[in-house]
C-alpha positions as CSV (number, residue, x, y, z in Angstrom):
1,M,-13.1,-25.7,-33.9
2,K,-9.8,-23.9,-33.6
3,K,-11.3,-20.8,-35.3
4,L,-14.0,-20.6,-32.7
5,L,-11.7,-21.3,-29.7
6,L,-9.4,-18.3,-30.3
7,P,-12.2,-15.6,-30.5
8,C,-13.9,-17.2,-27.4
9,L,-10.6,-17.0,-25.5
10,L,-10.0,-13.4,-26.5
11,L,-13.6,-12.5,-25.5
12,L,-13.1,-14.2,-22.1
13,L,-9.8,-12.3,-21.5
14,A,-11.3,-9.0,-22.5
15,S,-14.2,-9.4,-20.1
16,C,-11.9,-9.9,-17.1
17,K,-12.1,-6.9,-14.8
18,P,-9.1,-5.6,-12.8
19,E,-9.1,-6.5,-9.2
20,A,-11.4,-4.2,-7.3
21,K,-9.9,-2.0,-4.5
22,L,-10.9,-3.1,-1.1
23,Q,-13.6,-0.9,0.4
24,V,-12.8,-0.7,4.1
25,P,-14.7,2.2,5.9
26,P,-12.1,4.8,7.0
27,H,-13.1,4.5,10.7
28,I,-12.7,0.7,10.6
29,D,-9.3,0.9,8.9
30,A,-8.1,3.7,11.3
31,F,-9.2,1.6,14.4
32,A,-7.4,-1.5,13.1
33,R,-4.2,0.3,12.2
34,S,-4.2,2.2,15.5
35,F,-4.7,-1.1,17.4
36,V,-1.6,-2.6,15.8
37,D,0.4,0.6,16.4
38,S,-0.6,0.4,20.1
39,V,0.6,-3.2,20.3
40,R,3.9,-2.3,18.6
41,A,4.3,0.6,21.1
42,G,3.7,-1.8,24.1
43,N,0.4,-0.1,25.2
44,I,-1.2,-3.4,26.1
45,D,-3.5,-1.9,28.8
46,Q,-4.9,0.5,26.1
47,C,-5.3,-2.4,23.7
48,M,-7.2,-4.4,26.3
49,Q,-9.6,-1.6,26.7
50,Q,-10.4,-1.9,23.0
51,V,-10.9,-5.7,23.1
52,A,-14.5,-6.9,23.4
53,P,-15.4,-8.1,26.9
54,E,-15.8,-11.8,25.8
55,S,-12.3,-11.7,24.2
56,A,-10.6,-9.8,27.0
57,T,-9.0,-12.9,28.6
58,P,-5.6,-13.3,30.2
59,A,-4.7,-15.4,27.1
60,M,-5.4,-12.3,24.9
61,R,-3.3,-10.1,27.1
62,D,-0.5,-12.7,27.0
63,Y,-0.8,-12.9,23.2
64,L,-0.6,-9.1,22.8
65,T,2.4,-8.9,25.1
66,I,4.2,-11.6,23.1
67,A,3.3,-9.7,19.9
68,Y,4.8,-6.5,21.3
69,H,8.1,-8.3,22.2
70,N,8.2,-9.8,18.7
71,L,7.4,-6.6,16.9
72,Q,9.4,-3.9,18.8
73,N,12.6,-4.4,16.8
74,F,11.1,-4.3,13.3
75,G,10.7,-1.2,11.3
76,V,7.7,-1.1,9.1
77,K,8.2,-0.3,5.4
78,S,4.6,-0.4,4.3
79,V,1.1,-1.6,5.4
80,R,-1.8,-2.6,3.2
81,C,-5.2,-4.2,3.8
82,I,-5.3,-7.3,1.7
83,E,-8.7,-8.7,2.6
84,A,-11.8,-7.3,4.2
85,T,-15.3,-8.7,4.7
86,R,-18.3,-7.3,6.5
87,T,-21.2,-9.2,7.9
88,A,-24.2,-7.7,9.6
89,D,-27.0,-8.9,11.8
90,G,-29.4,-7.4,14.4
91,A,-26.5,-7.1,16.9
92,G,-24.4,-4.9,14.6
93,S,-21.6,-5.5,12.1
94,R,-18.5,-7.6,12.1
95,Y,-15.4,-6.9,10.0
96,A,-12.8,-9.5,9.2
97,L,-9.6,-7.8,8.1
98,S,-6.2,-9.0,7.0
99,Y,-3.2,-6.7,6.8
100,E,0.2,-7.2,5.2
101,Y,3.1,-5.4,7.0
102,T,6.3,-5.3,5.0
103,L,9.2,-5.3,7.4
104,R,13.0,-5.2,6.6
105,N,13.4,-8.7,5.2
106,M,10.1,-10.4,6.1
107,Y,6.3,-10.0,6.1
108,L,3.9,-9.9,9.0
109,Y,0.3,-10.9,8.3
110,I,-2.3,-9.8,10.8
111,Q,-5.8,-11.1,10.8
112,M,-8.3,-9.4,13.1
113,T,-12.0,-9.2,13.6
114,L,-13.8,-6.1,14.8
115,A,-17.3,-5.8,16.1
116,E,-19.3,-2.6,15.7
117,K,-22.4,-1.9,17.6
118,D,-24.1,1.5,18.1
119,S,-21.0,3.2,16.7
120,T,-18.7,1.5,19.2
121,L,-15.8,-0.7,17.9
122,A,-14.2,-3.6,19.7
123,M,-11.5,-6.1,18.8
124,T,-12.8,-9.7,19.0
125,S,-9.9,-11.6,17.6
126,F,-6.3,-10.8,16.7
127,E,-3.6,-13.1,15.2
128,G,-0.3,-12.4,13.5
129,T,2.1,-14.6,11.4
130,F,5.6,-13.9,10.1
131,T,6.8,-15.1,6.7
132,E,9.9,-14.6,4.6
133,K,7.9,-14.4,1.4
134,A,4.9,-12.3,0.4
135,R,1.7,-14.2,0.0
């Protein structure tokens, strides 16, 4: 039994594929990063113009304003997309994205959802969380 277990384990390990690079369309990634940059710069009016009408509530404006105040004093060391999914239906496509921002001595994780219809993009949800350790 032991003689069979070791070759099976080696075969299993050899068949593992390295983690695939996330495939985020460049225009989606650029829109998402630009949106966060606009929040960091305090351009809340510009951000609200990029938010989908059903999500453009006073609560969203307040959230983006608070995010600006929380982010303005942090320098960003690096940014990477850590998760991306796309769903499509007759109304267009939705992209759920998660980004990791490495700051001085903490991390910022931003989750957002974008809707694309007829080549137009709009933010439908946006949320950020600070942590001291990388996920």
